[in-house]
Structures are given as C-alpha cells and as structure tokens.
VOGU-3710 file (C-alpha; in Angstrom, 3 decimals, decimal comma):
1> mrkvsnekla> -13,412/0,543/11,696  -12,865/-3,041/12,839  -11,291/-3,337/16,268  -8,814/-6,133/16,942  -6,669/-7,214/19,866  -3,247/-5,729/20,515  -1,736/-9,161/19,837  -3,339/-9,240/16,391  -2,125/-5,725/15,673  1,417/-6,711/16,646
11> klrqlstaeg> 1,295/-9,710/14,294  -0,072/-7,598/11,459  2,778/-5,131/11,935  5,216/-8,035/11,706  3,676/-8,911/8,327  3,927/-5,348/7,018  6,391/-2,653/6,070  7,133/0,152/8,506  4,521/2,188/6,615  1,763/-0,368/7,284
21> visalafdqr> 1,658/-1,860/3,780  1,655/-5,627/3,233  4,331/-6,488/0,665  4,106/-10,251/0,943  5,505/-13,050/-1,161  3,145/-15,977/-1,784  4,548/-19,474/-2,179  1,864/-21,741/-0,732  1,257/-23,357/-4,135  1,162/-27,140/-4,004
31> galrkmmakh> -0,907/-28,644/-6,823  -0,115/-25,667/-9,075  3,600/-26,022/-8,332  3,538/-29,724/-9,219  1,969/-28,859/-12,583  4,516/-26,110/-13,235  7,402/-28,459/-12,469  5,925/-31,354/-14,439  6,010/-29,281/-17,631  9,809/-29,346/-17,528
41> qteaptvaqm> 10,557/-32,955/-16,547  9,311/-36,407/-17,501  9,016/-37,862/-13,983  6,602/-36,612/-11,316  7,983/-33,776/-9,148  9,200/-35,039/-5,776  8,582/-33,694/-2,283  12,304/-32,951/-2,015  12,203/-30,839/-5,177  9,195/-28,830/-3,999
51> eelkclvsee> 10,724/-28,258/-0,581  14,072/-27,221/-2,034  12,579/-24,684/-4,434  10,470/-23,186/-1,648  13,622/-22,887/0,461  15,490/-21,173/-2,351  12,702/-18,645/-2,901  12,322/-18,010/0,829  16,042/-17,584/1,442  16,666/-15,305/-1,531
61> ltkyassill> 13,524/-13,160/-1,687  12,276/-12,608/1,889  15,102/-10,076/2,259  12,992/-7,805/0,071  9,439/-8,720/1,222  7,586/-7,764/4,390  6,422/-11,377/4,808  5,973/-14,737/3,095  2,996/-17,054/2,738  3,875/-20,746/2,848
71> dpefglpavk> 2,024/-24,031/3,278  2,654/-26,417/6,197  2,802/-29,425/3,851  5,953/-28,545/1,889  6,870/-25,085/3,169  8,052/-25,658/6,747  11,722/-26,117/5,762  11,447/-22,746/3,989  10,283/-21,137/7,246  13,679/-21,909/8,788
81> vkdenaglll> 15,611/-20,018/6,104  13,435/-16,923/5,670  14,825/-13,533/6,616  14,433/-12,994/10,370  12,652/-9,675/9,802  10,032/-11,130/7,447  6,648/-12,111/8,843  5,042/-15,497/8,190  1,602/-16,570/7,033  0,660/-20,236/6,818
91> ayektgydat> -2,125/-21,666/4,661  -4,849/-23,685/6,379  -6,687/-25,105/3,354  -6,120/-28,261/1,356  -4,875/-27,555/-2,132  -7,237/-27,689/-5,099  -10,883/-28,748/-5,225  -13,077/-31,610/-6,440  -13,248/-31,098/-10,200  -16,165/-33,547/-10,547
101> stsrlpdclv> -18,502/-31,058/-8,860  -19,266/-27,342/-9,251  -19,523/-26,926/-5,475  -15,799/-26,450/-4,685  -16,483/-26,946/-0,978  -13,704/-25,792/1,377  -11,590/-28,206/3,397  -8,949/-27,606/6,056  -5,695/-29,510/6,378  -6,996/-32,060/8,836
111> ewsakrlkea> -3,864/-32,331/10,988  -3,639/-28,560/11,486  -5,545/-25,924/13,445  -5,192/-22,196/14,074  -3,490/-23,116/17,355  -1,006/-25,430/15,617  -0,246/-22,881/12,901  0,457/-20,372/15,654  2,745/-22,865/17,392  4,586/-23,368/14,077
121> gsdavkflly> 5,542/-19,689/14,186  2,910/-18,203/11,910  1,812/-14,599/12,366  -1,502/-15,190/10,577  -3,835/-17,855/9,226  -4,647/-17,769/5,520  -7,597/-19,680/4,087  -8,657/-19,894/0,444  -12,338/-20,036/-0,440  -13,869/-20,572/-3,875
131> ydvdgdeyvn> -17,137/-18,670/-4,001  -19,915/-18,040/-6,521  -22,332/-15,422/-5,177  -24,912/-16,639/-7,694  -24,335/-20,319/-6,934  -26,391/-22,932/-5,130  -27,802/-21,460/-1,906  -27,194/-24,559/0,204  -23,601/-24,843/-1,030  -23,026/-21,190/-0,144
141> lqkqayieri> -24,609/-21,668/3,282  -22,096/-24,441/3,989  -19,231/-22,213/2,868  -20,366/-19,348/5,057  -20,627/-21,600/8,122  -17,162/-22,992/7,389  -15,620/-19,505/7,319  -17,436/-18,614/10,544  -15,734/-21,586/12,230  -12,284/-20,555/11,055
151> gseceaedmp> -12,899/-16,941/12,033  -13,914/-18,032/15,524  -10,820/-20,236/15,774  -8,581/-17,320/14,829  -10,306/-15,026/17,313  -9,738/-17,562/20,091  -6,015/-17,731/19,273  -5,567/-13,979/18,618  -4,394/-14,850/15,101  -5,084/-12,475/12,195
161> ffleiltyde> -7,397/-14,151/9,692  -6,573/-13,575/6,008  -9,407/-14,810/3,792  -8,520/-15,346/0,135  -11,591/-15,388/-2,111  -11,386/-16,832/-5,618  -14,587/-16,289/-7,530  -16,051/-18,516/-10,215  -19,361/-19,285/-11,904  -20,909/-22,729/-11,564
171> kiadngsvef> -22,094/-22,525/-15,184  -18,963/-21,076/-16,827  -16,022/-23,461/-17,115  -13,348/-20,973/-18,193  -12,525/-18,111/-15,818  -10,393/-16,543/-18,535  -13,277/-16,306/-20,992  -15,097/-13,212/-22,219  -18,258/-14,693/-20,727  -16,752/-14,775/-17,224
181> akvkprkvne> -15,089/-11,373/-17,653  -18,554/-9,849/-18,066  -19,797/-11,196/-14,707  -16,518/-11,032/-12,753  -16,975/-7,548/-11,233  -20,227/-8,538/-9,576  -18,831/-11,895/-8,427  -15,751/-10,325/-6,819  -17,335/-7,273/-5,245  -20,416/-8,999/-3,836
191> amklfseprf> -18,278/-11,776/-2,310  -16,014/-9,146/-0,756  -19,024/-7,327/0,685  -20,464/-10,533/2,155  -17,323/-11,746/3,908  -16,649/-8,307/5,360  -19,573/-8,880/7,721  -18,438/-9,023/11,392  -19,774/-12,561/11,876  -16,866/-13,975/9,825
201> nvdvlkmevp> -14,115/-12,317/11,938  -11,969/-11,689/8,859  -9,109/-9,250/9,459  -7,667/-8,929/5,938  -9,218/-9,879/2,608  -6,949/-11,262/-0,105  -8,811/-10,395/-3,291  -8,722/-10,671/-7,033  -8,924/-7,414/-8,919  -12,552/-6,987/-10,024
211> vnmnyvegys> -11,877/-7,131/-13,768  -9,886/-9,263/-16,169  -7,263/-6,728/-17,299  -6,798/-8,628/-20,570  -10,226/-7,306/-21,622  -9,761/-3,677/-20,522  -9,550/-0,978/-23,182  -5,887/-0,164/-23,753  -4,703/-3,455/-22,226  -6,567/-5,873/-24,479
221> egevvytkee> -5,072/-7,245/-27,682  -8,458/-8,591/-28,749  -12,035/-8,138/-27,586  -12,757/-5,304/-25,135  -15,252/-6,042/-22,346  -14,712/-2,878/-20,280  -13,796/0,668/-21,251  -11,131/2,220/-19,029  -13,775/4,214/-17,166  -15,982/1,141/-16,652
231> aaqhfrdqda> -12,985/-0,784/-15,287  -12,061/2,123/-13,006  -15,615/2,201/-11,651  -15,431/-1,514/-10,845  -12,296/-0,810/-8,784  -14,077/2,023/-6,965  -17,068/-0,224/-6,320  -14,735/-2,868/-4,907  -13,148/-0,352/-2,561  -16,594/0,743/-1,373
241> ssalpyiyls> -17,720/-2,836/-0,733  -15,626/-3,278/2,430  -14,209/-1,284/5,335  -11,657/-4,042/5,990  -8,032/-3,976/4,858  -7,647/-5,765/1,533  -4,689/-6,838/-0,541  -4,444/-8,034/-4,127  -3,315/-11,441/-5,344  -1,393/-11,699/-8,606
251> agvssklfqe> -3,463/-14,614/-10,005  -0,574/-15,921/-12,078  -0,335/-12,917/-14,428  3,030/-11,535/-15,541  5,017/-9,265/-13,276  4,575/-6,372/-15,732  0,788/-6,723/-16,008  0,401/-7,016/-12,230  2,372/-3,807/-11,694  0,308/-2,019/-14,354
261> tlefaaeaga> -2,866/-3,288/-12,660  -1,833/-1,814/-9,300  -1,143/1,537/-10,962  -4,561/1,399/-12,634  -6,271/0,516/-9,339  -4,646/3,430/-7,506  -5,494/5,889/-10,288  -9,102/4,687/-10,108  -9,181/5,468/-6,378  -8,828/1,999/-4,832
271> kfngvlcgra> -7,380/2,207/-1,297  -5,843/-1,279/-1,282  -3,328/-2,136/1,428  -0,714/-4,234/-0,333  -0,264/-7,524/-2,129  0,344/-11,219/-1,699  2,222/-11,807/-4,925  3,285/-15,292/-5,988  3,994/-16,526/-9,482  4,478/-13,029/-10,909
281> twagsvpvyi> 7,639/-12,901/-8,790  9,162/-16,396/-8,773  7,597/-18,430/-11,631  10,615/-17,955/-13,883  12,789/-19,868/-11,427  10,883/-23,124/-11,988  12,254/-24,088/-15,445  15,717/-22,877/-14,407  15,613/-25,095/-11,300  14,443/-28,165/-13,232
291> ekgsqaarew> 16,731/-27,774/-16,224  19,884/-26,267/-14,682  19,752/-27,069/-10,962  19,498/-25,325/-7,619  22,503/-23,023/-7,995  21,216/-21,645/-11,294  17,782/-21,146/-9,721  19,385/-19,300/-6,797  21,207/-17,036/-9,247  17,961/-16,358/-11,148
301> lasqgrqnie> 16,182/-15,483/-7,895  19,041/-13,253/-6,752  18,888/-11,316/-10,030  15,561/-11,507/-11,907  13,502/-12,556/-8,878  14,935/-9,724/-6,810  14,307/-7,269/-9,646  10,667/-8,423/-9,889  10,022/-7,905/-6,192  11,915/-4,603/-5,915
311> elnevlerta> 10,032/-3,197/-8,908  6,794/-4,307/-7,248  7,846/-2,633/-3,985  8,444/0,608/-5,859  4,945/0,407/-7,326  3,476/-0,282/-3,864  5,195/2,796/-2,453  3,253/4,873/-4,982  -0,060/3,037/-4,906  -0,847/1,207/-1,643
321> tpwtdklaak> -2,283/2,744/1,531  -1,616/1,635/5,156  -4,008/-0,898/6,660  -3,671/1,001/9,943  -6,299/3,408/8,583  -8,860/0,587/8,763  -8,040/-1,327/11,975  -7,830/-0,144/15,575  -7,030/-1,741/18,924  -9,876/-3,024/21,059
//
C-alpha cells in the first residue's frame, strides 16, 4: 500500500465521491477540441469559442461529477464556474505530439509548474505520457526520467500526481487496427506495471482499458481478436499489474460502449477506482454549440449531457471500488 501525506489524501478526497470513487469529467482537450469544432465550421475555431464551451460544460456538468480535469491554456475561465463541491485537476502537458517522429517525447507547458498549478487552485497534477514498452530504449529512458522529475515536483508540493498513459506501437500507425488490438494488452499492462514503481511517485494511474472492445467477442461487428474469457483475463492481468489506484479514460468511445466496458471490467474482477470521462459525456454538445449557439449547447448539456453523466455514475456505483483501499497516510 502506497503511503501519502495527509495533504495529498485531503486533495484526493476532494476529487472523489463520499465513497472514495473518482467520478471525474475530463475536458482538457485542446488540439482534439479544435479538430472537433473545425468539422462543423469553415473558419478556424477561436480561443473565445473553446473557452466558452469549456465554461458551459463546467457550469452544467460539475454538479453531477466529483471533479473536473481542465487545461490551464483554455480552461481557467471554466474553473471559475465549476460547482464549488467539485474538485479540480489541471493538465501539465502540452497538447499533441510531433507527428514527424515515432518518439512522442513528453513536454510540459513551459510557463507552468506543479507549484503554479497548485496556486491556480488545482487539487492534483495530471500529465499525459505516450509510451511504447517495446519502443526505442533510449527514448523510453528519457520518458522515464521525465516522469521522475514530475513525480518529484508533485511530492515537493504535496500534490497528487495523476499519470495518464496512452500506449502505442512505433511500427503500427493505426491504434484502432486489428494489428494493434493484438498487442494492446501487453502494451497497456506492462506500462502500468512499470510506472507503478515507487521511483515515479505516481499516486493515481489514468489508464486505457487493456483491450479494444470493438474486437471482443459479443461486442465486435466484424473480426474478433479476443474471446470474452481472453478479454476478461487481460482485465485481471491489468488489475494485478499495480497496487496503485487506477481509473479508466473513455478514449473517445460512445457513452454506451464505455458504460458496457466498465460493467465488463467489474465482472472480470478489475478493482478500478473510477473514471476520467471526457468525450463520451460532452462530445454531442460540440455540433450543437457551433450550429445553434451557446444557449442550445447549454440545453443539450442540461439534458443529454446530464443523462450521460448520471447514467455513468449509476454504473460506477455498481462497478468501481474506493481508492482508499490502496492508499494510506504516512
């Protein structure tokens, strides 16, 4: 059991439900949000548009979430309108990666630090890392050292460190392919095992599920890569790969599929501790906002957005376990 400071424990409780489950809303998208908006308008999305939509989502949906993840580039106005009971995570990484290289080296927002994120009111630091466990050894050494630095920064500031790991393969271009689906369980679970080591000072892992559910028997409309039992075993292997609290990211899948995935994970025996769910909750508001305006988007969020998050909360009540079982005070 990892031991953390009382200050960290207090911040983690602020990010969680009374039962110790993290039911967090993720809206730290920047590059992805621009692309989503650009599909519905001819001109480039503006800073004002991105900030306004983040504010709308924060104001309408944090009433039903334990916390919200935002970015300090476009999300600070949204911090001011979140529900006062909702916790706050702020992202520390630059958005995207260099597409001309397979390295996907990490990079912090250069004008921010764990101290500054804390001063901005955040209850935790979130950092996204792209990682290929079978990739270039020197590239991976650099990534490991980078995470060690951030972990040490967070320890110095008594800030919970949420590490989000997105796996990939340097030789496979399409993460949605059958080829990647076959290697994904190893990529996800080995990366989770590695960054659970004490040297990284990670407090909570934000993880992908270890399979592509679109290729699971009973969920696939085409080729099957995993039988249900094989998929269930991958979830059990993931759970066994770390003693740290871990939460699932929605990875842009539909709200329905994400909920079904959580049910599948729990039935398999995964003791996950909540979610940081983004597009599965609010993505439908983007075309409404662009095409019909802010009031229509607010109405969509207050109805369909709320329904998405409340349905997810109901699933979490049945499936997630408290992170308090895995962390203790120093």
